[in-house]
DRENDO-1510 file (C-alpha; in Angstrom, 1 decimal, always signed):
<recs>
REC; n; res; u; v; w
REC; 1; UNK; -16.2; -11.1; +48.0 .
REC; 2; UNK; -14.3; -10.5; +44.8 .
REC; 3; UNK; -15.6; -9.9; +41.4 .
REC; 4; UNK; -13.9; -10.5; +38.0 .
REC; 5; UNK; -12.7; -7.5; +36.2 .
REC; 6; UNK; -11.7; -7.0; +32.6 .
REC; 7; UNK; -8.4; -5.4; +32.0 .
REC; 8; UNK; -7.9; -3.1; +29.0 .
REC; 9; UNK; -5.9; -4.5; +26.2 .
REC; 10; UNK; -2.2; -4.0; +26.3 .
REC; 11; UNK; -1.6; -5.0; +22.7 .
REC; 12; UNK; +0.3; -8.2; +23.6 .
REC; 13; UNK; -2.7; -10.3; +22.7 .
REC; 14; UNK; -2.6; -9.5; +19.0 .
REC; 15; UNK; -3.1; -12.6; +16.9 .
REC; 16; UNK; -1.5; -11.2; +13.7 .
REC; 17; UNK; +1.5; -8.9; +13.5 .
REC; 18; UNK; +2.4; -7.2; +10.3 .
REC; 19; UNK; +5.8; -5.5; +9.6 .
REC; 20; UNK; +6.1; -2.6; +7.2 .
REC; 21; UNK; +9.2; -1.0; +5.8 .
REC; 22; UNK; +8.7; +2.8; +5.2 .
REC; 23; UNK; +10.7; +5.8; +4.1 .
REC; 24; UNK; +12.3; +7.5; +7.1 .
REC; 25; UNK; +10.1; +10.7; +7.1 .
REC; 26; UNK; +6.8; +9.1; +6.1 .
REC; 27; UNK; +4.1; +8.3; +8.7 .
REC; 28; UNK; +1.4; +7.6; +6.2 .
REC; 29; UNK; +1.7; +3.8; +5.9 .
REC; 30; UNK; +1.7; +3.2; +9.7 .
REC; 31; UNK; -1.2; +5.6; +10.2 .
REC; 32; UNK; -3.5; +4.1; +7.6 .
REC; 33; UNK; -2.5; +0.5; +8.2 .
REC; 34; UNK; -3.4; +0.8; +11.9 .
REC; 35; UNK; -6.6; +2.7; +11.2 .
REC; 36; UNK; -7.8; +0.0; +8.8 .
REC; 37; UNK; -6.6; -3.1; +10.8 .
REC; 38; UNK; -9.0; -4.8; +13.2 .
REC; 39; UNK; -8.1; -4.9; +16.9 .
REC; 40; UNK; -6.5; -8.3; +16.6 .
REC; 41; UNK; -3.8; -6.9; +14.2 .
REC; 42; UNK; -0.8; -4.8; +15.1 .
REC; 43; UNK; +1.6; -2.9; +12.8 .
REC; 44; UNK; +5.4; -2.8; +13.3 .
REC; 45; UNK; +7.6; -0.6; +11.2 .
REC; 46; UNK; +11.2; -0.3; +10.1 .
REC; 47; UNK; +12.6; +2.8; +8.4 .
REC; 48; UNK; +15.0; +3.4; +5.5 .
REC; 49; UNK; +16.6; +6.8; +4.8 .
REC; 50; UNK; +14.9; +8.2; +1.8 .
REC; 51; UNK; +16.4; +11.1; -0.2 .
REC; 52; UNK; +13.0; +12.2; -1.6 .
REC; 53; UNK; +11.8; +13.6; +1.7 .
REC; 54; UNK; +13.1; +16.1; +4.2 .
REC; 55; UNK; +12.9; +15.7; +8.0 .
REC; 56; UNK; +9.4; +16.6; +9.2 .
REC; 57; UNK; +7.8; +14.8; +6.3 .
REC; 58; UNK; +8.2; +17.4; +3.5 .
REC; 59; UNK; +9.1; +16.6; -0.1 .
REC; 60; UNK; +12.5; +17.7; -1.4 .
REC; 61; UNK; +10.9; +18.8; -4.6 .
REC; 62; UNK; +7.5; +19.0; -6.3 .
REC; 63; UNK; +8.3; +15.7; -8.1 .
REC; 64; UNK; +10.4; +13.0; -6.6 .
REC; 65; UNK; +13.7; +12.3; -8.5 .
REC; 66; UNK; +14.2; +8.8; -9.6 .
REC; 67; UNK; +17.6; +8.3; -8.0 .
REC; 68; UNK; +16.2; +8.1; -4.4 .
REC; 69; UNK; +13.4; +5.8; -5.6 .
REC; 70; UNK; +16.0; +3.3; -7.0 .
REC; 71; UNK; +18.2; +3.7; -4.0 .
REC; 72; UNK; +15.3; +2.7; -1.6 .
REC; 73; UNK; +15.4; -0.9; -2.9 .
REC; 74; UNK; +19.2; -1.2; -3.4 .
REC; 75; UNK; +21.2; -3.3; -1.0 .
REC; 76; UNK; +22.1; -3.2; +1.8 .
REC; 77; UNK; +19.5; -0.7; +3.2 .
REC; 78; UNK; +16.3; -2.5; +2.4 .
REC; 79; UNK; +17.8; -5.9; +3.0 .
REC; 80; UNK; +18.9; -4.8; +6.5 .
REC; 81; UNK; +15.5; -3.2; +7.3 .
REC; 82; UNK; +13.7; -6.4; +6.2 .
REC; 83; UNK; +16.0; -8.6; +8.2 .
REC; 84; UNK; +15.6; -6.5; +11.4 .
REC; 85; UNK; +11.8; -6.7; +11.0 .
REC; 86; UNK; +11.9; -10.4; +10.3 .
REC; 87; UNK; +13.8; -10.9; +13.6 .
REC; 88; UNK; +10.6; -10.1; +15.3 .
REC; 89; UNK; +7.7; -12.6; +15.7 .
REC; 90; UNK; +5.7; -11.3; +12.7 .
REC; 91; UNK; +3.3; -13.0; +10.4 .
REC; 92; UNK; +3.8; -11.0; +7.2 .
REC; 93; UNK; +6.0; -8.2; +5.9 .
REC; 94; UNK; +5.1; -5.3; +3.7 .
REC; 95; UNK; +7.3; -2.9; +1.6 .
REC; 96; UNK; +5.4; +0.3; +1.9 .
REC; 97; UNK; +6.8; +2.0; -1.1 .
REC; 98; UNK; +4.9; +1.9; -4.5 .
REC; 99; UNK; +7.3; +3.8; -6.8 .
REC; 100; UNK; +10.2; +1.3; -6.6 .
REC; 101; UNK; +8.0; -1.4; -8.2 .
REC; 102; UNK; +7.2; +1.0; -11.0 .
REC; 103; UNK; +10.9; +1.7; -11.6 .
REC; 104; UNK; +11.9; -1.9; -11.3 .
REC; 105; UNK; +9.2; -3.3; -13.5 .
REC; 106; UNK; +7.7; -6.8; -13.0 .
REC; 107; UNK; +10.9; -8.7; -13.6 .
REC; 108; UNK; +13.0; -6.4; -11.4 .
REC; 109; UNK; +10.4; -6.5; -8.6 .
REC; 110; UNK; +10.4; -10.3; -8.7 .
REC; 111; UNK; +14.2; -10.3; -8.5 .
REC; 112; UNK; +13.9; -8.0; -5.4 .
REC; 113; UNK; +11.6; -10.3; -3.6 .
REC; 114; UNK; +13.9; -13.3; -4.4 .
REC; 115; UNK; +16.9; -11.4; -3.1 .
REC; 116; UNK; +15.1; -10.6; +0.2 .
REC; 117; UNK; +13.9; -14.2; +0.7 .
REC; 118; UNK; +17.0; -15.4; +2.6 .
REC; 119; UNK; +16.6; -12.7; +5.3 .
REC; 120; UNK; +12.8; -13.1; +5.9 .
REC; 121; UNK; +12.9; -16.3; +7.9 .
REC; 122; UNK; +10.2; -17.6; +5.7 .
REC; 123; UNK; +7.8; -14.7; +6.6 .
REC; 124; UNK; +5.8; -13.9; +3.4 .
REC; 125; UNK; +6.4; -10.5; +1.9 .
REC; 126; UNK; +4.3; -8.2; -0.3 .
REC; 127; UNK; +4.2; -4.6; -1.5 .
REC; 128; UNK; +1.8; -2.2; -3.1 .
REC; 129; UNK; +2.0; -3.2; -6.7 .
REC; 130; UNK; +2.0; -7.0; -6.0 .
REC; 131; UNK; -0.9; -6.6; -3.6 .
REC; 132; UNK; -2.9; -4.4; -6.1 .
REC; 133; UNK; -2.4; -7.1; -8.8 .
REC; 134; UNK; -3.7; -9.7; -6.4 .
REC; 135; UNK; -6.6; -7.4; -5.5 .
REC; 136; UNK; -7.6; -6.6; -9.1 .
REC; 137; UNK; -7.6; -10.3; -9.9 .
REC; 138; UNK; -9.6; -11.3; -6.8 .
REC; 139; UNK; -12.2; -8.7; -7.8 .
REC; 140; UNK; -12.3; -9.8; -11.4 .
REC; 141; UNK; -11.3; -6.3; -12.6 .
REC; 142; UNK; -9.5; -5.9; -15.9 .
REC; 143; UNK; -10.1; -2.3; -16.9 .
REC; 144; UNK; -8.2; -0.2; -14.3 .
REC; 145; UNK; -7.3; +3.4; -13.5 .
REC; 146; UNK; -4.1; +4.4; -11.7 .
REC; 147; UNK; -4.2; +7.6; -9.6 .
REC; 148; UNK; -0.7; +8.5; -8.5 .
REC; 149; UNK; +0.4; +11.0; -5.9 .
REC; 150; UNK; +1.1; +14.5; -7.1 .
REC; 151; UNK; +4.8; +14.0; -6.3 .
REC; 152; UNK; +5.0; +11.3; -9.0 .
REC; 153; UNK; +6.2; +12.7; -12.4 .
REC; 154; UNK; +4.8; +11.7; -15.8 .
REC; 155; UNK; +7.7; +9.3; -16.4 .
REC; 156; UNK; +7.1; +7.5; -13.1 .
REC; 157; UNK; +3.3; +7.3; -13.8 .
REC; 158; UNK; +4.0; +5.8; -17.3 .
REC; 159; UNK; +6.3; +3.2; -15.7 .
REC; 160; UNK; +3.3; +2.4; -13.4 .
REC; 161; UNK; +1.1; +2.0; -16.5 .
REC; 162; UNK; +3.7; -0.3; -18.1 .
REC; 163; UNK; +3.9; -2.4; -14.9 .
REC; 164; UNK; +0.2; -3.1; -14.8 .
REC; 165; UNK; -0.1; -3.7; -18.5 .
REC; 166; UNK; +2.7; -6.2; -18.2 .
REC; 167; UNK; +0.5; -8.0; -15.7 .
REC; 168; UNK; -2.3; -8.2; -18.3 .
REC; 169; UNK; -4.5; -5.3; -17.3 .
REC; 170; UNK; -6.0; -2.6; -19.5 .
REC; 171; UNK; -5.1; +0.8; -18.0 .
REC; 172; UNK; -7.8; +3.3; -19.0 .
REC; 173; UNK; -6.3; +6.2; -17.0 .
REC; 174; UNK; -3.1; +7.0; -15.3 .
REC; 175; UNK; -1.4; +10.1; -14.0 .
REC; 176; UNK; -0.5; +12.2; -11.0 .
REC; 177; UNK; -3.5; +13.6; -9.1 .
REC; 178; UNK; -3.9; +17.3; -9.6 .
REC; 179; UNK; -3.4; +18.4; -6.0 .
REC; 180; UNK; -0.6; +20.2; -4.2 .
REC; 181; UNK; +2.6; +18.1; -3.9 .
REC; 182; UNK; +2.6; +18.0; -0.1 .
REC; 183; UNK; +1.2; +15.2; +2.1 .
REC; 184; UNK; -0.7; +17.6; +4.5 .
REC; 185; UNK; -2.5; +19.3; +1.6 .
REC; 186; UNK; -4.3; +16.2; +0.6 .
REC; 187; UNK; -7.6; +15.2; +2.3 .
REC; 188; UNK; -10.1; +12.4; +1.6 .
REC; 189; UNK; -12.5; +15.2; +0.4 .
REC; 190; UNK; -10.3; +16.9; -2.2 .
REC; 191; UNK; -8.9; +13.6; -3.4 .
REC; 192; UNK; -12.4; +12.1; -3.8 .
REC; 193; UNK; -13.5; +15.2; -5.7 .
REC; 194; UNK; -10.6; +15.0; -8.1 .
REC; 195; UNK; -11.3; +11.3; -8.8 .
REC; 196; UNK; -15.0; +12.0; -9.4 .
REC; 197; UNK; -14.3; +14.8; -11.9 .
REC; 198; UNK; -11.2; +13.3; -13.6 .
REC; 199; UNK; -11.3; +9.5; -13.5 .
REC; 200; UNK; -14.9; +8.4; -13.4 .
REC; 201; UNK; -15.6; +9.2; -17.1 .
REC; 202; UNK; -12.9; +6.6; -18.1 .
REC; 203; UNK; -15.3; +4.0; -16.7 .
REC; 204; UNK; -12.8; +1.7; -15.0 .
REC; 205; UNK; -13.8; -1.5; -13.3 .
REC; 206; UNK; -11.4; -0.6; -10.5 .
REC; 207; UNK; -9.0; +2.1; -9.5 .
REC; 208; UNK; -5.8; +2.1; -7.5 .
REC; 209; UNK; -4.8; +5.2; -5.6 .
REC; 210; UNK; -1.1; +4.4; -5.5 .
REC; 211; UNK; +1.6; +5.7; -3.2 .
REC; 212; UNK; +1.7; +4.7; +0.4 .
REC; 213; UNK; +2.3; +8.2; +1.5 .
REC; 214; UNK; -0.9; +9.7; +0.1 .
REC; 215; UNK; -3.9; +10.1; +2.5 .
REC; 216; UNK; -6.4; +7.8; +0.7 .
REC; 217; UNK; -8.2; +5.2; +2.8 .
REC; 218; UNK; -10.8; +7.7; +3.7 .
REC; 219; UNK; -12.0; +7.9; +0.1 .
REC; 220; UNK; -12.8; +4.2; -0.4 .
REC; 221; UNK; -16.3; +3.7; +1.0 .
REC; 222; UNK; -17.8; +6.9; -0.4 .
REC; 223; UNK; -16.3; +6.4; -3.9 .
REC; 224; UNK; -17.4; +2.8; -4.1 .
REC; 225; UNK; -20.9; +3.7; -3.0 .
REC; 226; UNK; -21.2; +6.7; -5.4 .
REC; 227; UNK; -19.4; +5.6; -8.5 .
REC; 228; UNK; -19.8; +1.8; -8.4 .
REC; 229; UNK; -16.3; +0.7; -9.3 .
REC; 230; UNK; -13.9; -1.0; -6.9 .
REC; 231; UNK; -11.5; +1.3; -5.1 .
REC; 232; UNK; -8.1; +0.1; -4.0 .
REC; 233; UNK; -5.5; +2.2; -2.2 .
REC; 234; UNK; -1.9; +1.4; -1.5 .
REC; 235; UNK; -2.2; +0.8; +2.2 .
REC; 236; UNK; -5.6; -0.9; +2.0 .
REC; 237; UNK; -4.3; -3.3; -0.6 .
REC; 238; UNK; -1.1; -4.3; +1.2 .
REC; 239; UNK; -2.9; -4.9; +4.5 .
REC; 240; UNK; -5.5; -7.1; +2.8 .
REC; 241; UNK; -2.9; -9.1; +1.0 .
REC; 242; UNK; -0.6; -9.3; +4.0 .
REC; 243; UNK; -3.5; -10.6; +6.2 .
REC; 244; UNK; -4.2; -13.4; +3.7 .
REC; 245; UNK; -0.5; -14.2; +3.3 .
REC; 246; UNK; -0.4; -14.5; +7.1 .
REC; 247; UNK; -3.2; -16.9; +7.2 .
REC; 248; UNK; -5.5; -14.3; +8.8 .
REC; 249; UNK; -8.4; -14.4; +6.4 .
REC; 250; UNK; -10.8; -14.1; +9.3 .
REC; 251; UNK; -9.2; -10.9; +10.4 .
REC; 252; UNK; -9.4; -9.5; +6.9 .
REC; 253; UNK; -13.1; -10.3; +6.7 .
REC; 254; UNK; -13.7; -8.3; +9.9 .
REC; 255; UNK; -12.7; -5.1; +8.0 .
REC; 256; UNK; -16.1; -3.6; +6.9 .
REC; 257; UNK; -15.5; +0.1; +6.3 .
REC; 258; UNK; -12.6; +0.1; +3.8 .
REC; 259; UNK; -13.9; -1.4; +0.6 .
REC; 260; UNK; -15.2; -4.5; -1.1 .
REC; 261; UNK; -11.6; -5.8; -1.4 .
REC; 262; UNK; -11.9; -7.1; +2.1 .
REC; 263; UNK; -14.7; -9.4; +1.0 .
REC; 264; UNK; -12.5; -10.9; -1.7 .
REC; 265; UNK; -10.0; -13.7; -1.4 .
REC; 266; UNK; -6.7; -13.8; -3.4 .
REC; 267; UNK; -6.7; -16.3; -6.2 .
REC; 268; UNK; -3.1; -17.3; -5.1 .
REC; 269; UNK; -1.8; -17.0; -1.5 .
</recs>
C-alpha cells in the first residue's frame, strides 16, 4: 500500500522571477530581496564591475567617487548585464543601484530606461528611485525624508534631493546617515536609532532609506509602528514595484512584515 508524500520545493515552481543587476562586490540587494519575497518569488542576479567597491565587499573610500557611479550605467556594461538577464524567463527586471539615478537626474534616468528597452525583450524594468516615486505616490506621501548610506557624499545626497523635488515632492530632510561607512557596520538597530534621533523631528509623511547596499529592511516594521510615517527602503521598494510590474499583485499582498507599502497599489503600472 502506497501513500502520497510531499516533496520539498526545489525552486522550479516559482510563479514570479525577478532579475536584479547589482555591483560586483555587493550582496545586499540579493540578500534583502530574497528575505522579503514570498515563497512563490525567486531572485536572479547579474553583476557589473563597480569601481566604488573592493573585492570582499569593502568600500574603496569613505565616500564613493562619482566616476564609478556614472560608469555603472554607461554602455556597454549595464546594457549587456540587462540583456543577459532578459535572456532568462523572468517577469521583471531591477537596477539595484540608487546613486546612478541621483547623478543622471529624472531626464537622464528616463533616457537610460529608453536605451535599455531594446534588450529587455519587453520585460518591465524598474530601479530604486523610480520605484520610490511610485511608492510615495501610492501611499499619498508628499513630504518625504531621504536617508542615504554613509558612503554617499553631500553632493550626491543633494542630487537625490533634486531628483525627488523634480518629481514634485517636498524633501524635508536629506543626508548621509551618520554611521560608519562600511556595510558590515550597519545594523537595523543602529540605523533605526539614527533615524529616530535625526529624522523624526522633520515630521515627514514617508522616508526612503536609499542605497541598495545598506542593511535596511529590518528597520521598516519597527519604525512604522513607533513613528507613524511610512518607511520605504531601496530593496523593499524595488521588489514591491517589480512585483506589480510583473502582474504579481497577489504575491506583493502576501508580504506582511515589511511595511505598509505592500498594501498599496501603484497608480500607474
